[in-house]
C-alpha positions in Angstrom: -73.3 12.5 -20.1 -75.5 9.5 -20.9 -75.5 8.5 -24.6 -79.1 8.3 -26.0 -80.3 4.9 -27.1 -79.2 4.0 -30.5 -82.7 2.4 -31.1 -84.0 5.9 -31.4 -82.1 6.5 -34.7 -85.2 5.7 -36.8 -88.6 6.9 -35.8 -91.5 4.5 -35.3 -93.0 5.7 -38.5 -90.1 4.1 -40.3 -91.7 0.8 -39.6 -94.6 1.6 -42.1 -92.4 2.7 -45.0 -92.6 1.0 -48.4 -89.4 -0.2 -50.2 -88.8 3.1 -52.0 -89.4 5.2 -48.9 -87.2 3.0 -46.9 -84.3 3.2 -49.3 -84.6 7.0 -49.3 -84.5 7.0 -45.5 -81.3 4.8 -45.6 -79.7 7.1 -48.0 -80.6 10.1 -45.9 -79.1 8.4 -42.8 -76.0 7.5 -44.7 -75.6 11.0 -46.0 -75.9 12.4 -42.5 -73.5 9.8 -41.1 -76.1 8.3 -38.7 -76.5 4.9 -40.4 -75.4 2.3 -37.9 -73.1 -0.5 -39.0 -74.6 -4.1 -39.3 -72.9 -5.1 -36.0 -74.3 -2.0 -34.2 -77.8 -2.8 -35.6 -77.7 -6.3 -34.5 -76.5 -5.3 -31.1 -79.5 -2.8 -30.8 -81.9 -5.5 -31.9 -80.6 -8.0 -29.3 -80.8 -5.3 -26.6 -84.4 -4.4 -27.4 -85.5 -8.1 -27.7 -83.9 -8.7 -24.3 -85.6 -5.7 -22.8 -89.1 -6.5 -24.1 -88.9 -10.4 -24.1 -91.0 -10.7 -20.9 -93.7 -8.4 -22.1 -93.9 -10.2 -25.5 -94.2 -13.6 -23.9 -96.9 -12.4 -21.5 -98.9 -10.8 -24.3 -98.6 -14.0 -26.4 -99.7 -16.1 -23.4 -102.7 -13.8 -22.8 -103.7 -13.9 -26.5 -103.5 -17.7 -26.5 -105.7 -17.8 -23.4 -108.3 -15.6 -25.0 -108.5 -17.7 -28.1 -108.9 -20.9 -26.1 
């Protein structure tokens, strides 16, 4: 069975949390045993950056062309 992507641990809405709400989310994940270690988190970030690097660079180039 394929393991789900670890990047799915936090929902997208977590990106819009204030500091108090974010802390509550961290505590919830810790209590549930779902909080990744720092090394796991950094690995996930590197994986996601590698996956989307091309799209990000393309979008930046297009945005730069539009502003010119």
